[in-house]
N, C-alpha and C positions, 0 to 999 in steps of 0.2 A: 498411463497413455492411455486414451479414449480412441474406440475407432469406431465411426458411424459412416455406413454407405460407401465403404473401400478406402475412405480418407482417415490415417490416424493423428493424432494431436498430442504434441508433447507438452505435458503440463507442468507450468511452474506454478505454485499457490504463493505469490509473493508475499502475503502480509497475514501471518497467522501467529496465535499465541496459546501458552498454556497459564491460565491464571485460576485465582484461589480468592474467591468471594465469600467465602463461606463464614457463617457470622463470628467464629472464634478469631478469623484475621480482619476482620472488621475494626477497625481504629476508633471510628465514631458513626454518627448517622449517614456521614456524608458516601461512608462506603457503600451501606446499604442503598442510597441514593444512585451511586454511580452503577451499579449490577440490575438493579431495577431499569434504569434508564435502557440499558443494554438488551436485557429481557425483552422489552415493550418492543425495540426495534424488531428482535428475533420474533415476536407473538403477532406483529402486525404486518412482518413483510414477508413470513413464509406460508407455503403450503402446507394445509391441515398434516398432511403426511408425513411434515419434516420439522414437526413441532416437538419441543423438548419440554420435560416439566420443569419446573423453577429448580426443584433441589438440585437435580442432575446438570442444570445451566452454572450453578455456583463452582464447581470443581469436577473437571474431566479426568485429567491424570494422564501420564504417557500412554498406557496401555489403550487407551479409547480414542486419544489421539493419533496414534499409528494407525489402528483399524478404521477410523473415519477418512482418514487422508489417503494413506496407500494401500491398504485392502479395498475397501469400498469405493472409495473418491475419486480413481483415476488418476493423483498427482503422482509425477516424476520425481517433483524435488519441491521442497517448501522451504520458505523463508522466514523465521521469527523475527515480529517488529514487536518487542515488548514494552509496555507501560509498567512506569515504577509506581506511581501512585503514593507515595510515601506518606502522604498529610490524609490519605484514607485507610490504606491499609497497613497492618505491622509489619508483615513481612512482605510487603510490597505485592501489586496485583500480579505481575507476570513473574512465572516463578524461574529464576535465573538459574539456580541449580538444577533442578529437573528439566528445563529445556536444553540445558548445557550437556547436562549428560546423556540427552537422547540423542544430541547433534553429535555427541563423540562414539556414540555407539551406533550412528546410523550418518557416515560422514558422506555418503555418497547421495543419501537423500535431504538432508537437512544443512541450513546455512543459518548461525545463530548470529543475529544482530544484538547490538546494546542499547544504552542509551546513556545521555548525559543531560547535566542541568546546568547552564551557565550560571546560576547563582550561588553556585558551591564554590566559585571564585579560585584562587590558585590551587589550593586543594584537591578539587576537581579536576582540574588539568592535568594532576598528577595521576588523580586516579582512572582518567580517561587514556593516559597512555600505557597503565599497567592494564587496564581492560584490555586493549587493541591487543597487547603482548599475549595476555592469557588465552585469549578467543580468537586471535587472527583476525581481528574483524576488519569485514570490506564493506560494513555499513553502520548506521544508526538510525535509530528512530526517535525524533522528537515530538513532546507533547506541550506546545506553545503555552498552552492554557491550563498546563500544571500547576498546583498551588504548592507555595514553598513559604513557609512561615506567613508573615505577614501580606505576602505578594502573590497575586490570582494572576499570574502571568509573565510572558517575556517577549521578545520580539528578536526574528534571525537576524536583524541589522543592529541589534544593540553593541556596546563595545564588546562587552563580556561573549559575546555568542562568537562573535567575529576572534574573538583568540581561540574560542574552542576549535572553530572551523580551520584557523592555520593548523592547529593541533592534528584533527584530521588529516590535513596534506602532510603533517610532517610523519604521520605513522601509518599512512599508507590508506587510510578509509576513505575512501571514494563517494559513496552512497549516501545520502543525507535523504532520509523520509520521514516527512514531517505530515503530521494531523493536521489538515486544514479541511475541515468538513463539517458534518453536523453537529450541533452543541450536546455535549452530555451530561446530566444535572450529578452535578451542583456546578461545572465549569462554566465560565463565562463565555457568551456567544464572540463577541469581540476580539478575544483573545486568538481565536482563530482565523481571522481576518488574514487573507493572502498576499495583501500589500507588501510584507515585508519579502516574500520570495523573490520579487522584482530585483530587489536591491543586492541580495547576496548571489543570485544568479547571475548578475553582471560582472560581480567582483570575484567572484569564484569561479571561473568559467573552467577549470580543472576538476570540480566537482559535479555530480549529477544530484539534483534536487529532484524527489518524486513526492510529488503532492498528493498523499494519500485521501483519497474520498473526492478526487480532482475537485478539490474547493468548494463542493455542496454546502449550503445552497448557492455559492457564489461561483458558479460556472462562468458565465460572462467574464469576469474579472478575472479570472485564472485563464481563460482562452487566450486574453488580449495579453497576457503577461507570457503565456507559454509558446505563443507565435512568433515573440520576440527574442526570446533566451531558448535556445536550441538546446542546453543542459537541463531543461526543465521536463519532466516527466508526469504523466497522470496514471495515479493506482484507482482501480474501479473498485476498492472496497466499499461497500453500502452503496453504491450504485446497481450492482449485480442484482440485487433480490426484486430489484422494480420491472425486472422483465416479468415477473408473475403477476405484481401488482398492478403497475402502471407501465404496461408494455410501451405507448404512444412515448409517455415522459422517458422510457429508458432510451428510446429511439432517438428520442431528440437530443438525450445526453451525447450518446456514441456517436451521433451524425454530425454535432458539434465538435466533438474532440477528433473524429476523423480529418474534418474540413480545417479545424485551427493547427492543431499539434500534429497531426498524423500518425500513421498506422505503427510507424517504429517507436512510439512513445508512450504507448498505453499498455497496461500492465492488469492481466488477472489477479484478482485476489478473493478467497472466500471470506476473509476477515475472521475465519475460525476462532473461538467457537460461538460465534454472533449466529452464522450459516457451517453448513457444511458442505465441500466442493461438489460430491457427486450432483446433487440437483442443480447445480449452478452450470457445472460443465456442459451437461446434458442440454440443458435449455438455452445455453449460448452459441452451441453449435447448430441448434435447430432454430435460433433467432432470426429473424428477418426485418430490415426498416419496416415499419409500416405503410402500406401504399400510398396512405394519406400525407404522408411527409414526404411530397415530390421533390422538394429543396436537396434532399440527400440522395445518394445512387444506391443501388444494393449492396451489400455487404459481400466481399469475395470469400472465397476458402481460405486463400494466403492470409489475408487480413485477418480472419480468425486464429487461424496458425499461430502467425505473430503475438497477439493480442494474449492466447492463452497460453503462451509460455516462453515462447523464441527470443521476445524482447528482453524479459527478467533473465533467461538464458544467458544471452549475451551481455546483459551489464554484471552479472555476477561470474562468467567465465564458466557458464555448467556447460558439460559434455554433452551435447545432443547428436543422436545417431544420425548418420547421414541420411538415410532414409526419411527421416522426420524435418530435415531442413528445409528450408526455400532458398529458390537458387538467388545467388545475391543480384539484385538490381537495385537502380534508383528507386526510392520511395517518391510517387507522384506528388508533385508539389501540390500544397494545400494552403486556404486561408489567404488573407489580403498580402501576407508577405512571400506566397508563393509565387505569384506572378512576378514580384520582381526577381527574385532567384533565376526563374527559368529566362527571363530576359538578359540576367547579368552573365548567364551561363553562355546565351547566344552571342553576347557581345565580345565575352573571353574567346570564343572558338572563331 
C-alpha cells in the first residue's frame, strides 16, 4: 500500500518476472542480445538513483524480488507474466519453479501466470491442461514474436492459437496477456503487431485480452481496436518510465488510453526487473497531465487508484480492503463509441 497526502492506494503490480540471463543459461548469442536490449531500456529510461549494474541485472533471485516489491516497493499483490524464450536460454528466461515456489509461499501476495506456444501442437494442448491444473492458472502470458525452430513468430488468430484459447476456456483461464510492444532484439518487430488482437477479442468475448505495453509504438492502432472490443485491456509496462524521461509523451499515452479505452481497463505494472515499482508508484501518484496537452482532462484520484491496482484486482479476484476501494459507479463514456453508448442508454431509458 502507498499513502500520499492522506490518500491510500492498493497496488497490484500486474506484470513481473523472475528471470535468469546469466552467461551459463544463455543458449547462444541471442540470449545475450535479448538481455542487453532489456538493460538498454533500463539504463536509458531510469533515474540515475534507480540504475542497477549489468551483473545484478542478469539475475535477481527470490529474496531480492520480495524485497524490491513488497518491502520497498509498496506492492500489495503481484502477478507473474513469464516468458519462456527456450531458443535463447537453456532453462528458459522466466524461472518457472522459482516463481511458483514463491507463489506457494506467499499466496496472498503473488499470482502465477504461465505461458504456452501454439506451435507445440497437440502435445502443447495436453501440457496446457496439465499446467492449468498444477498452477491453478487464471492467466497466461504470450510472446507472439518468440522463436520456435525455423518459425520467428505466430499470430493470435492462427488456427492452432484458437485451439489453445478454446482450451483456456475449458480449464478456466480467462486472462490472456500478450506482449504487443517494443521490439526486443533479436525478435522481429512485425510479429508484435496488434491487428490479430481484434480477431480473437471478437471471437472469444468471454476472455480478457490484456495488451501489454499498450501496443507501443502502435498506440493508435491499439486504441482503435480496444474502443470497439470491451474485453481488451491496456497494460502500462514499459510506458511507465516515460514519466521520467518524456513526461509529455507519457501524458499523451495516458490521455489517449483514458479517452479511447477508459479508466477501468488500464493496469499498472513495473515490468520488474526492467524497473522496480517504488519510484514508478511514487511518480504516478504525483503525475499530472502537462498543461499544454489541453485536449486531455486532469487525472483524478480515483483514476489513479483504479490504474495502480483496483483494475487488476478485479480481474484476478484479489481481495481489496474496504477502505481502499472506489465506490461503484458507471465509468465516464470515452472515445468515439462513448457518445453512442450514452445515446443508446438514453434511448433504452
